[in-house]
C-alpha positions as CSV (number, residue, x, y, z in Angstrom):
1,M,-39.0,-3.8,6.3
2,K,-37.7,-5.8,3.4
3,K,-39.7,-4.2,0.8
4,F,-37.5,-0.9,2.9
5,K,-34.2,-2.7,3.1
6,Q,-34.6,-3.3,-1.3
7,F,-35.7,0.0,-1.4
8,M,-32.3,1.3,0.4
9,Q,-30.5,-0.4,-1.5
10,I,-31.7,1.2,-5.1
11,I,-31.5,4.0,-4.2
12,V,-28.5,4.0,-2.4
13,S,-26.6,1.8,-5.9
14,T,-28.3,4.7,-8.0
15,M,-26.3,7.7,-5.7
16,L,-23.1,5.7,-5.9
17,I,-23.4,5.1,-10.4
18,G,-24.2,9.3,-10.2
19,G,-20.9,9.9,-8.5
20,V,-22.4,11.4,-5.4
21,L,-23.0,9.7,-2.3
22,S,-24.5,11.3,0.9
23,F,-24.7,8.7,3.9
24,G,-24.8,9.6,7.4
25,G,-24.5,13.5,6.6
26,S,-20.6,13.8,5.7
27,F,-19.8,11.3,3.5
28,H,-19.4,12.7,0.0
29,A,-18.3,10.2,-2.8
30,E,-18.1,13.5,-5.1
31,S,-14.8,14.4,-3.0
32,Y,-13.1,10.5,-3.5
33,V,-14.2,10.5,-7.6
34,Q,-11.9,14.1,-8.3
35,A,-9.4,12.9,-6.8
36,E,-6.8,13.2,-8.8
37,E,-3.3,13.9,-7.1
38,N,-1.3,12.3,-3.8
39,H,-0.3,14.9,-1.2
40,V,2.4,14.3,1.7
41,V,2.7,16.0,4.8
42,I,6.6,17.7,5.1
43,K,8.3,16.3,8.8
44,K,11.1,16.5,11.2
45,G,13.9,15.9,8.9
46,D,12.5,15.6,5.9
47,T,14.3,17.1,2.7
48,L,13.2,17.4,-1.1
49,Y,16.0,14.7,-1.6
50,S,15.1,12.3,0.6
51,L,11.2,12.7,-0.2
52,A,12.3,12.1,-3.6
53,K,14.5,9.1,-3.4
54,K,11.4,7.8,-1.2
55,Y,8.0,8.4,-3.7
56,G,10.7,6.8,-6.4
57,T,11.9,10.8,-8.3
58,T,13.9,13.7,-8.4
59,V,14.5,17.1,-6.5
60,E,13.5,18.9,-9.6
61,E,10.4,17.0,-10.5
62,L,9.3,17.6,-6.8
63,K,10.5,21.3,-7.9
64,E,8.8,21.6,-11.0
65,I,5.4,20.3,-10.1
66,N,5.6,22.0,-6.4
67,K,6.2,25.5,-8.4
68,F,9.3,25.6,-6.1
69,S,12.3,28.2,-6.9
70,S,14.3,27.0,-4.4
71,H,15.2,23.8,-2.1
72,T,13.8,25.0,1.3
73,I,10.9,23.1,1.9
74,Y,9.2,23.9,6.1
75,V,7.6,21.3,8.8
76,G,3.8,21.0,7.8
77,Q,3.7,22.2,4.7
78,E,1.3,20.8,2.1
79,L,4.0,18.4,-1.4
80,L,2.1,17.3,-4.3
81,V,4.3,14.7,-5.6
82,P,3.7,12.6,-7.8
83,S,0.9,9.5,-8.7
84,T,2.5,5.7,-8.8
85,T,0.1,3.6,-11.3
86,L,0.3,-0.3,-11.1
87,S,1.1,0.0,-14.7
88,E,4.4,1.7,-13.7
89,P,6.2,-1.0,-11.4
90,L,8.7,-0.9,-8.2
91,Y,12.5,-0.8,-9.3
92,I,13.8,-1.8,-5.6
93,V,17.8,-1.6,-5.4
94,M,18.6,-4.5,-3.4
95,A,22.6,-4.3,-1.7
96,G,22.5,-7.0,-0.4
97,S,21.0,-10.0,1.0
98,F,22.5,-12.4,4.3
99,S,20.7,-15.1,6.6
100,S,23.0,-13.4,10.2
101,K,20.5,-10.4,10.9
102,K,24.5,-9.2,12.5
103,N,25.9,-9.2,8.9
104,A,22.8,-7.5,7.1
105,D,23.2,-4.8,10.3
106,K,26.8,-4.6,9.5
107,R,26.4,-3.5,5.5
108,V,23.8,-1.2,6.4
109,V,26.2,1.1,8.7
110,L,29.0,0.7,5.6
111,L,27.1,2.5,3.3
112,K,26.0,4.7,5.3
113,K,29.2,5.6,6.4
114,K,29.5,5.9,2.4
115,G,26.1,8.1,2.0
116,I,23.7,6.1,1.4
117,D,20.8,5.3,3.0
118,A,19.9,1.4,3.7
119,V,17.5,-1.2,6.0
120,V,16.9,-4.7,6.4
121,V,14.0,-5.8,5.1
122,N,13.2,-9.5,6.0
123,R,11.9,-12.1,4.1
124,V,10.6,-15.5,5.2
125,I,10.5,-18.3,3.1
126,K,10.1,-21.6,3.7
127,D,9.8,-21.3,7.9
128,Q,13.5,-19.1,7.3
129,T,14.4,-15.7,7.8
130,Y,16.5,-13.3,5.7
131,Y,17.4,-10.1,6.0
132,R,17.5,-8.3,2.3
133,I,19.0,-5.0,1.6
134,Q,17.1,-2.3,0.5
135,A,18.2,1.5,-0.7
136,G,16.0,2.9,-2.8
137,A,12.0,2.2,-4.5
138,Y,11.7,4.1,-8.0
139,S,9.5,4.5,-10.1
140,K,12.0,5.2,-12.9
141,K,14.1,2.9,-13.9
142,E,17.0,5.2,-14.8
143,N,17.1,6.0,-11.1
144,A,17.6,2.2,-9.9
145,E,20.1,2.0,-12.2
146,K,21.8,6.0,-11.2
147,Q,21.8,4.3,-7.8
148,L,22.7,1.0,-8.7
149,T,26.3,2.5,-9.6
150,L,26.9,4.8,-6.9
151,I,26.0,1.3,-4.7
152,K,29.1,-0.6,-6.7
153,N,30.7,1.9,-7.0
154,A,30.6,2.1,-3.0
155,G,32.5,-1.7,-3.3
156,I,28.7,-3.8,-3.3
157,T,29.5,-6.3,-6.4
158,D,26.4,-8.1,-5.5
159,A,23.9,-5.4,-5.3
160,Y,20.8,-5.5,-7.7
161,F,17.6,-4.3,-8.9
162,M,13.9,-5.8,-8.8
163,N,11.1,-4.5,-9.7
164,P,7.7,-6.2,-8.5
165,M,4.5,-4.2,-8.1
166,P,3.3,-1.5,-5.7
167,L,1.6,-3.5,-3.3
168,N,-2.2,-3.8,-3.7
169,I,-5.7,-5.6,-3.7
170,K,-6.6,-5.8,-7.0
171,E,-4.7,-3.1,-8.2
172,V,-6.1,-0.9,-5.6
173,T,-3.7,0.9,-4.0
174,I,-2.7,2.9,-1.2
175,G,-3.3,6.7,-3.4
176,N,-6.6,5.9,-5.7
177,T,-8.9,7.3,-6.2
178,Y,-13.0,6.2,-5.5
179,N,-13.4,5.6,-8.7
180,N,-10.6,3.2,-9.1
181,L,-12.1,1.0,-5.9
182,I,-15.6,0.9,-7.8
183,D,-14.1,0.0,-10.9
184,Q,-12.6,-3.0,-9.3
185,F,-14.8,-4.6,-7.3
186,G,-18.1,-3.0,-9.0
187,V,-21.2,-1.0,-7.7
188,P,-22.4,-2.4,-4.0
189,N,-25.5,-3.7,-3.0
190,F,-25.6,-1.0,0.0
191,S,-22.6,1.1,1.6
192,E,-22.2,2.0,4.8
193,E,-20.3,5.4,6.3
194,Q,-18.8,6.8,9.6
195,M,-16.2,9.3,10.0
196,N,-14.3,8.9,7.1
197,T,-14.3,5.3,6.5
198,L,-16.9,3.7,4.0
199,S,-18.4,0.2,4.3
200,L,-19.2,-1.9,0.8
201,Y,-21.7,-4.2,1.2
202,Y,-21.7,-6.4,-1.8
203,Q,-23.9,-9.2,-0.1
204,N,-26.8,-8.7,2.8
205,E,-25.1,-9.5,5.2
206,G,-21.1,-8.3,6.2
207,A,-18.7,-6.0,5.0
208,G,-16.7,-6.5,1.8
209,V,-14.7,-4.2,1.6
210,R,-13.8,-1.4,3.8
211,V,-12.0,1.6,2.8
212,Q,-10.7,4.7,4.2
213,F,-10.3,7.6,2.4
214,N,-7.9,10.8,3.2
215,M,-10.2,13.3,4.1
216,K,-8.3,15.9,2.3
217,T,-7.2,14.5,-0.7
218,G,-9.6,12.3,-0.5
219,L,-7.7,9.1,-1.7
220,V,-7.0,5.8,0.0
221,E,-5.8,5.9,3.1
222,Q,-6.6,2.7,4.4
223,L,-8.5,-1.0,2.6
224,Q,-9.6,-3.8,4.2
225,I,-11.2,-7.3,1.7
226,Y,-13.1,-9.5,3.2
227,P,-13.4,-12.5,0.3
228,E,-16.5,-14.5,2.3
229,F,-18.9,-11.5,1.3
230,L,-17.3,-11.0,-2.4
231,L,-18.5,-12.4,-4.9
232,I,-16.1,-11.5,-7.6
233,D,-13.6,-14.2,-8.5
234,D,-9.9,-13.1,-8.3
235,I,-9.6,-12.1,-4.9
236,P,-7.0,-14.7,-3.3
237,R,-9.2,-17.2,-1.0
238,G,-6.5,-18.9,0.4
239,K,-2.8,-19.2,2.1
240,K,-1.3,-21.2,-1.8
241,K,-2.8,-18.4,-3.9
242,I,-1.8,-15.1,-1.3
243,I,2.2,-17.0,-2.0
244,E,1.6,-17.1,-5.8
245,M,0.3,-13.2,-5.4
246,Y,2.5,-11.4,-3.7
247,G,5.1,-14.2,-3.1
248,H,7.2,-15.5,0.7
249,P,5.5,-13.1,3.3
250,D,8.0,-10.4,4.7
251,S,6.9,-12.2,8.1
252,L,5.0,-14.6,9.3
253,E,3.5,-15.2,13.2
254,E,1.1,-16.6,15.2
255,V,-2.0,-14.4,16.1
256,T,-5.1,-15.3,18.5
257,C,-8.2,-15.8,16.7
258,Y,-11.8,-17.3,17.8
259,E,-10.9,-15.9,21.2
260,T,-8.9,-18.3,22.0
261,A,-7.9,-19.9,18.4
262,T,-4.5,-19.5,16.6
263,C,-4.5,-17.8,12.8
264,E,-1.3,-17.1,10.4
265,K,-0.5,-13.1,9.9
266,L,1.6,-12.6,7.1
267,T,2.8,-9.1,7.1
268,Y,4.5,-7.9,3.2
269,Q,6.1,-4.0,2.6
270,L,7.6,-1.9,0.2
271,D,7.7,1.3,-0.6
272,G,5.8,2.6,2.3
273,N,3.3,0.1,2.3
274,Q,1.9,-2.6,4.3
275,L,-0.1,-5.6,3.5
276,T,-0.7,-7.8,6.0
277,V,-2.9,-11.2,5.3
278,Q,-4.7,-13.2,8.4
279,I,-5.2,-16.7,8.0
280,D,-8.1,-18.6,9.0
281,R,-6.9,-21.4,12.2
282,D,-7.1,-23.9,9.4
283,G,-4.1,-22.4,8.0
284,D,-5.7,-21.7,4.5
285,V,-8.7,-19.5,4.2
286,V,-7.6,-16.0,3.7
287,Q,-10.1,-13.8,6.4
288,F,-8.8,-10.6,5.6
289,L,-6.5,-8.6,3.7
290,E,-5.7,-5.2,5.1
291,L,-3.2,-2.2,3.1
292,I,-1.6,0.2,4.8
293,R,0.3,3.1,4.5
294,F,3.3,2.3,7.8
295,P,5.6,4.9,9.5
């Protein structure tokens, strides 16, 4: 039995290197390898303007890459959006920060009256929650500067923008390809596939990476990382390292783990992505990291 397992590992590793893995009948790595673009499905209430703001681009750029001759879009329609790479940090426009949620909400109401979309985002620093006003996330600095000018002209003098990197785990983020994943985490000893979720094993027991792909585009849709089952060194394994890498979380809460024990959950949200980090009951060891899209 041991020889058979080793033989299967060699076969799977070879197939991964070759770019095609068929494990369980339905999964084909080549579909993920070849995926290059990001697609979104138009929802009720979406406009080219709102989507351009959400994905850090312009209406004209969306029209150009989708070959649109007008601003008209339809619910259920697929839209091609430019990929945001980690080499191009996002520019986040902030319209103030408050220790009071009530005051933050008032600022959002004021901005919306002036035609500026904004939301309240939390940030927990040393057990104190602060409420920041986010008024856009852009991949191009000039677009962020235009938004900043608009906000300041509306009388918000304490507005500014910052440029954090998109949420990622070892430079892999939502919308990346299968190749991006393998480039960063390496070829596994063996893999298992169920539906559109692929589990990558780098040791004999325990999946180090679980990734869910969009079946239409072949791009990463959800990513889970389990540091204890990985052999690479540059994955954060302790809470202190998480804070150093990602900063203070948007929220921190206690959750039940091991049936009766208490663990911590750190949550980060940025530009439509959400990173969750669960800390073990010892208050230090990272159990897992999960990166998903949030509504």
